[in-house]
C-alpha positions as CSV (number, residue, x, y, z in Angstrom):
1,M,69.4,238.4,98.9
2,E,73.2,238.6,99.8
3,D,75.5,236.0,98.7
4,E,77.2,234.2,102.0
5,T,80.7,233.2,101.8
6,I,81.2,229.8,103.0
7,I,84.8,228.8,104.5
8,T,85.5,225.2,103.5
9,G,89.3,225.3,104.3
10,P,90.9,225.2,107.7
11,L,90.5,228.0,110.0
12,Y,94.3,227.6,110.9
13,E,97.7,226.6,109.6
14,A,98.9,223.3,110.5
15,S,102.2,223.3,112.4
16,K,105.2,222.2,110.0
17,K,107.7,219.6,111.8
18,V,110.9,221.5,112.4
19,Y,114.2,219.4,111.6
20,P,117.2,221.4,113.3
21,Q,120.3,221.2,111.8
22,A,123.6,220.7,113.8
23,T,126.0,223.5,113.4
24,H,129.0,224.6,115.3
25,G,130.7,228.0,116.3
26,T,130.9,230.9,119.1
27,F,127.2,230.5,120.2
28,R,127.0,226.5,119.7
29,T,129.8,226.5,122.2
30,I,128.1,228.7,124.6
31,K,125.0,226.7,124.5
32,W,126.8,223.3,124.8
33,G,128.4,224.7,127.9
34,L,125.5,226.4,129.8
35,M,123.3,223.1,129.3
36,A,126.3,221.2,130.8
37,F,126.3,223.4,133.5
38,C,122.3,223.7,134.1
39,L,122.0,220.0,133.8
40,G,124.7,219.5,136.1
41,V,123.5,221.8,138.8
42,Y,120.2,220.2,138.6
43,Y,121.1,216.2,138.5
44,L,124.1,216.8,141.2
45,M,122.6,219.5,143.6
46,P,120.9,217.4,146.1
47,F,123.9,215.1,146.6
48,L,126.0,217.8,147.6
49,R,126.5,218.0,151.3
50,W,126.6,220.7,154.1
51,D,127.2,220.5,157.7
52,R,124.7,222.3,160.0
53,G,125.7,220.4,163.1
54,P,123.7,218.4,165.0
55,N,119.6,217.3,164.5
56,L,119.8,219.2,161.1
57,P,120.1,217.7,157.6
58,D,123.3,217.8,155.9
59,Q,121.7,218.0,152.4
60,A,122.9,221.5,151.1
61,V,119.8,222.4,149.2
62,L,116.5,220.9,150.8
63,L,112.9,221.5,150.9
64,D,112.0,219.8,154.2
65,M,108.1,219.4,154.0
66,P,107.9,217.7,157.1
67,G,110.3,219.9,159.0
68,R,108.8,222.8,157.3
69,R,112.4,224.4,156.8
70,F,113.9,225.0,153.4
71,Y,117.5,224.8,153.5
72,F,119.8,226.4,150.8
73,F,123.8,225.8,152.0
74,F,123.9,228.4,154.7
75,I,120.5,229.7,154.5
76,E,117.5,228.5,156.3
77,I,114.3,229.7,155.5
78,W,111.1,229.0,158.2
79,P,107.5,228.9,157.3
80,Q,106.9,232.2,158.8
81,E,109.4,233.7,156.4
82,V,107.5,232.9,153.3
83,Y,107.9,236.6,152.4
84,Y,111.7,235.7,151.0
85,F,110.1,233.7,148.4
86,T,108.5,236.9,147.5
87,G,112.1,238.7,147.4
88,L,113.3,235.8,145.2
89,L,110.6,236.2,142.5
90,I,111.3,239.9,142.7
91,L,114.8,239.3,142.1
92,A,114.0,236.6,139.2
93,A,111.8,238.8,137.5
94,M,114.3,241.9,137.9
95,T,117.2,239.7,136.5
96,L,114.7,238.7,133.8
97,F,113.6,242.1,133.0
98,L,117.3,243.2,132.8
99,M,118.4,240.4,130.5
100,N,115.8,241.8,128.3
101,A,116.8,245.1,128.2
102,I,120.5,244.4,127.3
103,A,119.8,241.5,125.0
104,G,116.0,240.5,124.3
105,R,115.5,236.8,125.1
106,I,118.8,235.5,125.9
107,W,116.8,233.7,128.7
108,C,114.9,231.9,126.3
109,G,117.8,230.9,124.0
110,Y,120.2,229.9,126.7
111,L,118.9,229.1,130.2
112,C,115.0,228.2,129.8
113,W,114.5,225.0,131.2
114,Q,112.5,224.3,128.1
115,T,115.3,225.1,125.6
116,V,117.9,223.4,127.7
117,W,115.8,219.9,127.7
118,T,114.8,220.6,124.2
119,D,118.4,220.9,123.3
120,L,119.3,218.1,124.7
121,F,116.6,215.7,123.4
122,F,117.8,217.1,119.8
123,A,121.3,216.3,120.6
124,V,120.0,212.4,121.2
125,E,117.9,212.6,118.1
126,R,120.6,213.4,116.0
127,W,122.8,210.8,117.5
128,V,120.4,208.3,116.9
129,E,118.6,209.2,113.4
130,G,121.5,211.5,111.6
131,D,121.4,215.1,111.1
132,R,118.6,217.1,109.3
133,R,118.7,215.9,105.9
134,A,119.0,212.0,107.0
135,R,116.1,212.7,109.5
136,M,113.9,214.2,106.7
137,M,114.5,211.3,104.1
138,K,113.7,208.6,106.8
139,D,110.4,210.4,107.5
140,K,109.7,210.4,103.5
141,K,110.6,206.9,103.1
142,G,107.8,205.7,105.7
143,L,108.1,202.9,108.8
144,T,110.8,200.4,107.9
145,F,112.3,197.9,110.2
146,S,115.8,200.3,110.7
147,R,113.6,203.2,111.1
148,L,111.5,201.4,113.7
149,R,114.5,200.4,115.6
150,E,115.9,204.0,115.7
151,L,112.8,205.4,116.8
152,V,112.3,203.0,119.7
153,V,116.1,203.5,120.6
154,K,115.6,207.6,120.3
155,H,112.4,207.2,122.4
156,V,113.6,204.9,125.2
157,L,116.7,207.6,125.5
158,W,114.2,210.2,125.9
159,L,112.1,208.5,128.6
160,L,115.1,207.6,130.4
161,I,116.2,211.5,130.4
162,A,112.9,212.4,131.5
163,L,112.6,209.5,134.3
164,F,116.0,211.0,135.7
165,T,114.7,214.7,135.4
166,G,111.4,213.5,137.5
167,G,113.8,211.3,139.7
168,A,116.2,214.4,140.5
169,F,113.2,216.6,141.2
170,V,111.8,214.7,144.0
171,L,115.5,214.2,145.8
172,Y,115.3,217.8,146.6
173,F,112.3,217.1,149.0
174,A,114.3,214.5,151.1
175,D,117.7,213.0,151.9
176,A,118.8,212.2,148.1
177,P,120.9,209.0,148.8
178,T,118.2,207.6,151.0
179,L,115.4,208.6,148.9
180,L,117.3,207.2,145.7
181,K,117.6,204.1,147.2
182,E,114.1,203.8,148.4
183,L,112.9,204.7,144.9
184,A,115.1,202.1,142.9
185,T,113.8,199.3,145.6
186,G,110.0,200.4,145.8
187,A,109.9,201.4,149.3
188,A,109.7,205.2,148.4
189,P,106.4,207.0,149.5
190,G,103.5,206.6,146.8
191,V,103.6,210.4,146.3
192,A,107.3,210.3,145.1
193,Y,106.6,208.2,142.5
194,I,103.6,210.2,141.3
195,W,105.5,213.0,141.3
196,V,108.5,211.5,139.3
197,G,105.5,210.3,137.1
198,I,104.1,213.3,136.5
199,L,107.8,215.1,135.6
200,T,108.5,212.2,133.3
201,F,105.3,212.7,131.2
202,T,105.8,216.2,131.1
203,T,109.8,216.5,130.2
204,Y,109.1,213.8,127.5
205,I,106.2,215.7,126.2
206,F,107.6,219.2,126.1
207,A,110.9,218.5,125.2
208,G,110.1,215.8,123.1
209,H,107.5,216.2,121.3
210,M,105.7,220.0,121.6
211,R,109.5,221.5,121.3
212,E,109.1,225.0,119.6
213,Q,105.2,224.8,120.0
214,T,105.6,225.2,123.6
215,C,107.9,228.3,123.2
216,I,105.4,230.0,120.4
217,F,102.3,229.2,121.8
218,M,102.4,228.3,125.6
219,C,104.9,230.4,126.9
220,P,103.7,234.0,128.1
221,W,107.5,235.4,127.9
222,P,107.6,236.3,124.1
223,R,104.7,238.8,124.3
224,I,105.5,240.0,127.6
225,Q,109.4,240.3,126.1
226,A,107.8,242.0,122.9
227,A,106.2,244.6,124.8
228,M,108.9,245.4,127.1
229,T,112.0,245.6,124.8
230,D,113.5,248.7,123.1
231,E,115.1,249.8,120.1
232,W,118.6,249.8,122.1
233,A,118.1,245.9,123.1
234,L,120.5,243.6,121.2
235,N,118.6,241.1,119.2
236,V,119.8,238.4,116.8
237,S,119.0,240.6,113.5
238,Y,119.7,240.3,109.8
239,E,121.6,243.2,107.9
240,S,119.3,243.4,105.1
241,T,121.0,246.5,103.6
242,R,124.1,244.5,103.0
243,G,122.5,240.8,102.4
244,E,120.0,242.1,99.7
245,P,119.0,241.2,97.0
246,R,119.5,237.8,97.7
247,M,121.5,235.2,95.0
248,S,123.3,232.4,94.5
249,V,127.2,233.0,94.3
250,K,127.2,232.3,90.4
251,K,124.4,235.0,89.8
252,A,126.3,237.6,91.9
253,Q,129.3,237.3,90.1
254,H,127.3,238.1,87.0
255,A,125.6,240.8,88.6
256,H,128.5,242.4,89.5
257,E,130.0,241.8,86.1
258,R,126.9,243.8,84.8
259,G,127.4,246.6,87.5
260,E,124.3,245.6,89.1
261,K,123.9,245.3,93.2
262,A,124.1,241.9,94.6
263,G,123.5,241.1,98.3
264,D,125.8,238.7,100.4
265,C,123.2,236.5,101.2
266,I,123.3,233.6,98.9
267,D,119.9,232.2,100.0
268,C,121.3,229.0,101.0
269,N,118.4,228.9,103.9
270,Q,121.3,227.6,106.6
271,C,120.2,230.2,109.2
272,V,116.4,228.7,108.8
273,A,117.7,225.1,108.9
274,V,119.4,225.3,112.3
275,C,116.8,227.1,113.7
276,P,115.2,225.3,116.5
277,T,111.9,226.8,116.1
278,G,111.9,227.2,112.5
279,V,111.8,230.6,111.8
280,D,113.6,232.7,109.1
281,I,115.6,235.2,110.6
282,R,115.8,237.3,107.1
283,D,112.2,238.2,107.7
284,G,112.8,240.5,110.8
285,S,112.0,239.9,114.4
286,Q,109.5,237.4,115.2
287,L,107.7,235.8,118.0
288,G,109.2,232.2,117.2
289,C,113.1,233.5,117.6
290,I,114.3,232.8,121.0
291,Q,117.4,234.7,120.3
292,C,119.9,231.9,120.7
293,G,122.4,232.7,117.7
294,L,122.8,229.7,116.2
295,C,121.8,231.3,113.1
296,I,124.6,233.8,113.6
297,D,127.2,230.5,113.7
298,A,125.7,228.8,110.6
299,C,125.8,232.3,108.4
300,N,129.5,232.9,109.5
301,I,130.2,229.3,108.3
302,V,128.7,230.0,105.1
303,M,130.1,233.6,104.6
304,K,133.7,232.1,105.1
305,E,133.2,229.5,102.9
306,V,132.2,232.1,100.3
307,G,134.8,234.7,100.9
308,R,132.5,237.1,102.5
309,P,132.8,239.2,105.6
310,G,130.8,237.4,108.8
311,D,128.3,239.0,111.1
312,L,125.5,239.2,108.1
313,V,123.3,237.7,110.8
314,A,124.5,239.2,114.2
315,Y,123.3,240.7,117.2
316,D,122.4,244.1,116.8
317,T,119.8,246.8,117.7
318,D,116.8,248.4,116.0
319,I,118.5,251.7,116.0
320,N,121.7,250.3,114.3
321,I,119.6,248.5,111.7
322,A,118.3,251.7,110.8
323,R,121.4,253.6,110.8
324,R,122.9,251.3,108.2
325,A,120.2,252.0,105.9
326,E,121.1,255.5,105.9
327,N,124.9,254.7,105.8
328,L,125.5,255.9,109.4
329,P,127.8,254.3,111.6
330,P,126.5,252.1,114.3
331,I,126.2,253.2,118.3
332,Y,125.3,251.3,121.6
333,R,123.9,252.3,124.5
334,P,124.5,249.1,127.0
335,I,124.0,252.1,130.0
336,R,120.8,253.5,130.1
337,P,117.7,254.3,132.6
338,R,116.6,250.9,132.3
339,T,120.0,249.0,132.4
340,L,120.4,251.0,135.8
341,I,117.3,250.8,137.5
342,Y,117.0,247.0,137.2
343,P,120.1,246.2,139.0
344,L,119.5,249.1,141.7
345,V,116.2,247.1,142.3
346,I,118.0,243.6,142.3
347,L,120.7,245.2,144.8
348,L,118.1,246.6,147.2
349,V,116.0,243.6,147.6
350,A,119.2,241.4,148.0
351,G,120.3,243.7,150.4
352,V,117.1,244.1,152.5
353,M,116.9,240.4,152.1
354,A,120.5,239.7,153.4
355,L,119.9,242.2,156.1
356,K,116.6,240.5,157.5
357,L,118.3,237.0,157.8
358,S,121.6,238.2,159.5
359,T,119.5,239.8,162.1
360,R,116.7,237.6,162.7
361,A,116.3,235.9,165.9
362,D,115.6,232.3,166.7
363,L,113.7,232.9,169.9
364,F,109.8,234.2,170.0
365,V,107.0,234.8,172.4
366,N,103.5,235.6,171.8
367,V,101.4,236.8,174.4
368,L,97.4,236.6,174.4
369,H,95.4,238.0,177.2
370,D,92.3,236.2,178.7
371,R,89.3,237.9,177.5
372,N,86.5,236.3,179.5
373,P,87.0,237.5,182.1
374,L,89.8,240.3,181.2
375,A,90.5,240.6,185.4
376,V,89.6,238.6,188.4
377,T,89.2,239.9,191.8
378,M,90.6,237.7,194.5
379,S,88.9,237.4,198.1
380,D,92.0,239.3,199.5
381,G,91.2,242.2,197.3
382,G,93.9,241.6,194.6
383,V,93.5,241.6,191.0
384,R,94.7,238.7,188.5
385,N,94.8,238.6,185.0
386,G,95.4,235.6,182.9
387,F,97.4,234.9,179.6
388,T,98.5,232.4,177.3
389,V,102.3,232.4,176.6
390,R,103.6,230.7,173.4
391,V,107.4,230.5,173.4
392,L,108.8,229.2,169.9
393,N,112.4,227.7,170.1
394,K,113.9,227.5,166.3
395,Q,117.0,225.7,167.4
396,P,117.6,222.3,166.7
397,N,117.9,221.5,170.6
398,D,116.4,221.6,173.9
399,R,116.6,225.0,175.0
400,K,116.0,226.4,178.7
401,V,114.4,229.7,179.0
402,D,113.3,232.5,181.7
403,L,110.4,234.2,181.5
404,S,109.9,237.6,183.4
405,I,107.8,240.9,183.3
406,S,108.3,244.3,184.0
407,G,106.3,247.2,184.0
408,A,104.2,248.0,187.2
409,S,106.7,247.1,190.0
410,S,103.8,245.5,192.0
411,L,103.2,242.8,189.6
412,Q,104.1,239.3,190.5
413,L,104.2,236.7,187.8
414,S,103.4,232.9,188.5
415,I,103.0,230.2,185.8
416,V,100.1,227.9,186.1
417,D,100.5,224.2,187.3
418,D,104.3,224.6,187.2
419,K,106.7,224.3,190.3
420,G,110.1,225.2,188.7
421,G,110.0,228.7,189.3
422,H,110.1,230.9,186.0
423,S,112.6,228.8,183.7
424,V,111.0,226.3,181.5
425,T,112.4,224.2,178.6
426,V,111.5,224.1,175.1
427,G,112.1,221.6,172.7
428,P,113.8,221.6,169.5
429,D,112.1,223.3,166.7
430,Q,109.0,223.5,168.9
431,T,106.3,225.8,170.4
432,L,105.6,225.7,174.4
433,E,102.8,226.6,175.6
434,L,101.9,228.1,178.8
435,R,99.6,229.4,181.2
436,V,100.4,232.5,183.0
437,S,99.1,234.4,186.1
438,V,99.9,238.1,186.5
439,L,98.7,239.1,189.8
440,A,98.8,242.9,191.5
441,P,98.4,242.3,195.5
442,A,95.8,244.1,197.4
443,G,96.9,247.5,198.1
444,A,98.9,247.7,195.0
445,V,96.3,247.3,192.3
446,P,96.5,250.3,189.8
447,D,94.0,252.4,188.8
448,Q,94.1,252.2,185.2
449,P,95.4,249.6,183.0
450,V,99.1,249.6,182.5
451,D,101.6,247.9,180.3
452,V,103.4,245.0,180.8
453,V,106.5,243.6,179.0
454,F,106.8,239.8,178.9
455,T,110.5,238.6,178.3
456,V,111.7,235.6,177.4
457,K,115.6,235.1,177.5
458,D,117.6,231.9,176.9
459,E,119.9,230.6,179.8
460,T,122.9,232.0,178.0
461,G,121.5,235.1,178.3
462,A,122.9,236.0,174.6
463,T,119.1,235.8,172.7
464,E,115.9,237.4,174.0
465,A,112.3,238.0,172.8
466,I,109.6,240.3,174.5
467,H,106.0,240.9,173.9
468,K,103.8,243.8,175.1
469,D,100.5,243.6,176.7
470,H,98.4,245.2,179.2
471,F,97.1,244.4,182.9
472,F,93.9,245.6,183.6
473,P,92.5,246.3,187.2
474,R,89.0,245.6,186.6
């Protein structure tokens, strides 16, 4: 009988709490600037005004669900134009691929909303509880009254940030000042409070508690990026040929005295301490590395203090890492097929969308021929066809239009139950449905079906819409 192995230990490694340490330097400054920009855009954008004329909202960015419109400054997207969102998704994907081709996961490190809000929550945590060492010591000492007070203050601030995040989100769906007042006074629609609650909860959980777990285990982009990147893309890398073997400054000095090799890395672990996901960049490329560059800042500070050259950790390519191992000079290829194809696709899609937006019409007509019967023979021998004509006016004001037909010269148009001739008024942002008859008088009935073109033209004559159908003699 074969021996059976019984596993008694855990089947997976438990997550370890990460205590990111504050640092300063070039990349930390860039992250502060981008965080301020992104948060400023998100929180303040709903309050920007944009004059579109009478009967239209003046909020610059608005997803008007009741009005079935999306407004973005001078752009107005109608429900029938949902394909523009497909174009936006293509542009977003191509931009993300381009960023990956140039410098790996820089989206993750600088612009992803998980990174931005988590960075803000880290800043609040440090302000309330202190830096890395202080937080670690306080957690080891356990819960005291002072510690409890700090935790309450921290979580209250986190919840306020999360609440503002959820509140700002719903402001994109209605007039921001009006809805903000309604939210504060309890007069807002129930669905607004539901979405504020959802966004508050998710922001608080993801940015305050899940943090790096979201990036490592939930987000698909690290895996996609790992499959898409190539050896020419810049990634945060450790120069092992220069840094190894690691040893302290004193041990390195003794090694040099003995004629032995000593690396520049003094094994201070500052690169690990400042990492928001807790990875050690010296172990090579990892799924948890979001390419934020904070380890570069931390390492450069240490290198400056010990009098050694900087950029032991830096943005570098796999090609150059291999070349340095062979004592070859570095080479860079920022211009290559994929960094050319992605911008070309972006320009092509953006150009098509811009052309479509600039040439689109705001007056449409749709014609549906009666099917039962197709044609009606009149008592005098004439033949009548019935049609349903729908005229769509996408302007925010009443619009008077003329309806006419062209095709066989003998065909006569009449609007059923209308004594105003061939002119009708379509309300603002509305569709007007008309019952229309097209008559071929006796003696002028065509032998075969003929084309008939319905034309709708506004009273200025500047805009018209056409629809082609058929007239059936029997």
